[in-house]
N, C-alpha and C positions, 0 to 999 in steps of 0.2 A: 632242396632248391625249389623255388617257385617259378613255374614256367607258364607262359601264355602261348598257345598255338593258334594262329589265325588260319583257318581252313580245316574243314572236317572231312575232306575227301580221302582218297586212298593213302596218300602220304601223311596227312594229318592224323588219320586213324592209326597208322603204323607207328608214328612217333609217340602218340599218346599211350599206345599199348606198352611200348618199351619204357617210357619215362615213368608212367604210373606204376609199372611193375617194379621199378627201382625205388619206390617210395618217395618220389618227387610229388610236389603238389602241382597238379596240372589243371589248367582251365582252357577249354577249347571254344573259339569264337567262329561262328559261321552264319551266313544269312539264311541258310536253310534250316527251318525248325525240324524237319524230318531227319536231317543228318545229325543235328544236335541231340535229338531224342535217341537216335540209334547209338551214338557214341557214349552218352551218359548211361544208357541202359546196359551196354555191354562192358563198360570200363568204370573204374573208380576215379572219375574225373568230374569237374564242374563243367557246365555248358552255358554259353551265353549266345542268344540269337541276336545278331546284329552285324553291322559292317565293321570289319577288322581295322579299318583306318580311321574310324570316327572316335574322337577323344572320349565322348561320353560312354561309348560301348566299351572301350578299353578300361575306363574307370570301373564300370560294372564287373569287368573281368579281374580287377585287382591289380592293375598295372602299377599303381603307386608303390606296391611292395614287391614287384616282380624282380627276379634276378635275371630273367632272360625272356625275350620274345622271339618266336620262330614264326615267320609269315610264309605260308606255303599254299596260299589260295591259287586259283587258276589264272589270276591276273597279276602280271609283274608290277604294274603301277600301284595296285592295292598293297602288295607286299612291301614295296619301297616306301610308300607313304606311311604305312603302319610303323615301320622302323624309324622313320623321321619323327613322327609324332611321339613315339615311345622315348626317343632321345631328347627332343627339344622341350617337351612338356613334363616328362616324368623321370628323366635321367636314368632309364633302365640300363644296367651295365653292359649287357650283351644283346646285340641285335643280329638276327639271322634272316636272310631273305632268299627265297627261291626266285631266280631270274632266268627266264627261258629265251627271251629275244636276244639273239646274238649281237645286235647293234649296241645294246647296253654294255656288252662285255668286251668290246674292242679296246685294245691296250691304250690307244690314244685318249680314251675317256676315263682312265683309272682315277684321275683326280676327282671325278664326280662323287666317289665314295669316301672322300676324306672327311675328317671330323667337322671341318668348317662348312662342308657342302651337304652331302647326304650320308650321315655317319652310320653306314651298315658295316658291322664288324666282319661278318662272314657271308659271302655270296655263294650260293649253290646253283650250279647249272646242270640240270638233269641230262640235257642233250649231250653236253660235253662228257659227262661222267659215263653215260651209256656208250657213246662213241668210242671213248678210250678203252672201255671194257671189251668191245667187239674187236678193236684193233689188236689188243693183247692176245685174244684168242686166236686171231688169224696169224699172229707172229709165232705162236706156240702150238702148231697143229698136233693133235693127239691128246690135248688136255681140254676138258670142257669148261674149265674155269681157271683164270690166271689173275692173281692180284699181287702187286709188288708191296713189299714192306722194307723198312730200314733204308730209305733213300734208294731203293732199287737193288740193294745187295742181296735181298732175300725174296723168293717168290713162293706164293701159296698156290698150289696146283690141285685141281680136281681131275681125277683119272678114273675111267670106268675099267674095271678088272674083267678081262675076257678069258676065254678058255686057254689061250696061249701064254698067259702071264706065268713066268717061271717061279714066282714067289707065292703061289696059291698054297694054302694050308701051312705056311711057314709062320711060326710065332714072330710077332713084330720085333721083339728084342734081338732076334738072330739075323734080321735082314741086313743091317749095316756091315756085319762080318762077311756077308756073301759077296759084296761089291766094294773092294778096297778103294778108299779115297773118295767114295761117293757120299756127299752130305745130303741125306734125305731122311726125314723123320715123318712117320705117319701120325698125324694128329687127330684125324677124324675118319669115321667110316659111316656111310649111309647104307643100311641093310634093311630090306623089306619096308622101306619108307621111313625108317627111324635113324636119325643122325646121333652118333655118340662118340665121345672121346675114348679110344680103346685103351685097354690095359696092355702091358708089355707081352703078355702071353696070348693075346688074341691073335688069331690068324686071319688072313684075307680069304674071301670066298669068291667064286665066280659070280658075277653080277653085282658085286659091291661097287659103290662109288667111294673111292679112297681119296683122302685129302692129305697131301704131302706139303711139308715146308722144306725147301731146298735152297742152296746157294743158287743165285741167278745163273751163274755160268755152268751149273750142273743140270739145268732143266732138260736140255736135249738128251743128255746121257740117261737121266732118270726115265724119260719117255721110251728110250730104247730098251732099257732094262725091263720095264713092265710091258713092252711089246705094243705100244700105241703110237710111236712116233710116225709121222706122215710127212710127205712133201708139202711145202707151202703152196697155198692156193695161187694159181696164176690166172684163172678165169673166174671172175666174180660177178654174180647177178644180184643187184640190189632192187628190192621192191619198196617203193616209197621215196619220194624226192623231198621230204621235209627236212627239218634241221638235222636230225640224226643221220638220215641217209646221205645228205649232202656232205656232212662232216666226214663220214667214213669214206665216201667216194673221193673227196678232195685229198685225204691222206693217202689213199691207195694210188691215186694218180702220180704221186711222187715216188712210188716204188717201181724200179725198173722191171720190165717184163710182166707186169700185171695188167690184164685187160678187164675193164669194168663196163658193164651195161646196166642201165637203170630203167625200170618201168614205173611210170607215174600216171595215175588216172586223171588227175586234174590238169587241164591244158595249160592254164596260166602258170601253175607251179612247174610243169614240165619245161615251159619256155624259160623260166627263171633259172632252173637247174642247167639247161643247155648253155645259157650264157655264162654261168659261174663255173661250169665244169667242162673245159674245152677238150679234155682227153677222154671223157666218158660219153658213150653212146646212149642217148636218151630216147626212150620209146614212149610215146603217148598212147596208153591203152590200159585195159583191164588185166591185171595179173592173174585173175582166175579164169582167163581165156587161154586154153592150151596153145592156140596159134600164136598169141602174143608172147607167151613164155618161150615157145619154140623159136620165134624170131630173135628173142633176146639171147638164145643159146643155152637155155636151161639144160638141155640134153647133155651138153658137154661141160657144164659148169663144175668147177671144183667145189664151189660153195654158193648157195643161194641164201640171201639174208632178207627176211621180210620185216620191214620197219615202218609200216603204216600205223595210223592211230586207231586201227580197228582190229581187235583180237581175232575175230572170226576170219577176216581177210588174211591175216598173217598165218593162221593155222591152215586154211584151205590152200593158200598159195604155196605154202611149204610142202604140203602133202602132194599137190599137183607137180611141183618142181621135182620132188623125189621120184614120183612115178615116171616123169619124163626122162630122168636119168641123172639129175644133179647128185653129185657124190655126197655132199653134206648139206644140211639146212640149219639155219638159225632163225628163230621167231621171237619177236618182241611181244610179250604177253603180260597184260596187267592183272587179269583176274586169276586168283589162285585155282579156281575150278578148271580154268582153261590150261593152266600150267600142269595140272595133274594128268592131262591127256597126252603129255609129251611122248612117253614110251609107247603107249598104245598106237599112236599115229605115226611113229617112226621119225619124229623130229629130233635131230641130234643135239641141239642146244636151245635153251630158252633164256632170254634176257628178261629179268624182272626189273622194270624201271623204278618201282617203289623201293626195292631193296637197295638199289644204287643210291637213290636220294637219301633214304633214311641212314644208310651207312655213312654218307658224307657228313650228315648233320651230327650223328652220334659221336664222331671223333672229337667234336667240339663241346660235347655235353657231358661225357663221361667224367666222373670224379677221379681225383688222383692224377698221376702223371701218365695218362693214357695218350699216346702219340697218334695212334691210328686204330680204326675199327672197321671191320667188314662183317656184315650181318649175313647169316646163312639160314636157309629154310624157314623163312618168315619169322626169324628171331629165335628159333630153337637153339641156336648156338651163335657165337661170335668169335672171330679171329681178332686178337688184340696185339698191339705192340705197346709195351709199357717200358718206362725208364725207371731204373732202380735209383732211388734217392738215398742220401746219406742216412736219413732217419727212417727209411722204410723198413718193413719187417724182413724183406729179402736180403738187405745189405749184410755182408759178412757171413752168409750161410751158404753151404753147399746145396745143390738142387735136392739131394735126398733129405736134407734138414729143413728145407723151405716149407714142406708140408702144404703143397698147393691143394690137396684134397681130391676127392673123386670128381669126375666130370671135367677134368682139365688135362691137357696134354701139351707139353712144351716142345716146340719145334726147332728153335734156334736161339742163340745168344750172340749179340753183336757187340764187340768191345773194340773201340778205337778203329772202326772200319774193318775189323776181322770177324768173320762169321765162324762160330764154334758150335759143335754138336752138343746137345744137352746131356752130357755125361753126368751120372749121379754125383761124382766127386768134384765136379766143377763148382768153385766158389764164386758167388755173385758179388760184384763190386759196384760202388757208386758210379753211375753213368752207363752201366750196361743196359742194352736194349733187349728185352725178352719178347719173342714172338710165340704166341700160344693160341690154342683153341680152347674155349670154355663153353660148356653146356649152359643153358640159361640159368639153371638153379645155382650154378657156381659163380655167376658173374659178380655178385656183390662181394663175395670173399676175395676175388681176384682184384677188384678195385681197391680194397683195403690194403692189399700187399704193396700197391704202388703209391700209397698215400704218404703225405708228409706227416710224421709224428702219428698221433692217435687219430686225428680227424682233420681233414683239410677244410671241410665246409661245415 
């Protein structure tokens, strides 16, 4: 597939890495010669210096033969116009735009993106994706990652294994027999900084980050079994009153019994938040000032969430909040080097905005009948939901015959709304949805299993 990516920032670089690694032909466009030099030096992609919404620049990027354009610059208007130009002048089949301003996304303006007006096929809103991710984690306390699959019937949970976990040193294949009626399959383990799909004989160890696929209604029982279930947060402190912070606060205002306080440094933004969030207490001040956090109630907060656009502020505010007494902390961090400090600094959860955005786009890019994608650990693995087609290699085979290969672990099969455990004797049928984790090296083979016939593209 021939793809043009407009924008060579963090998201553009992440997309180029994933798509070029899958043997797609990728060209990246950016106004910064330095960013283009960096991306073409580090990756097997073409680079074009120029404005992504200018027709002549897109021609130099090969738009006349492109299958897809993905516009992820820092400017919504550039992204939208780039897609419009790609459609109107060059008839590019698929147009993807990152749109951050919430005004563009209000439901009454949905007709804006029709084929007759501004024909954008896929709109990605990082702020909404990140906000939903945070709310899922708040609704499932005890898990550091929560992602729904199969229309919400299945959940992918990340759980840290502590000393009190009763299934330590137990081979994974034996765990289902210990808890009758519990649908929970371990599909990934991160140990000593390395994420891998485990074999059935692998045991869990203290300090592991274990990734489970479970029926959604079994999530709370699973967390009880591994000893991590906690009470839901009732007192929340949010640092940062931008789009993400306001989105989370607005959702929490609708939950009975939840008290929300927000700290915002910028006075104008604080005033806007105060008007938009009538049930949230807004404090205008510096979150790195202990007295301001104390006034916000950090000492008694169930969770403190740092969502400013500055990684250092989010780290330091989280560390300060934990020192003051906040039970848990979440920090939004863009830089990988900053994310690596999480455990050393005692930050409980990290939100990677690039991963959320890249995952949203990849679900529309993956070959074959891939319905959903979630990227883990900077792309070292992905959780996929794929549909078995009549002519796919999976159809009519049992899981033991399917030969998914090394680096793959199947978590659930969904058939006609029923979630089934991945038993070796289970035969896959047309229309089945398969939720699995695949290490990066195994991704191309997994795509082939969900393809129509020999080759879809």
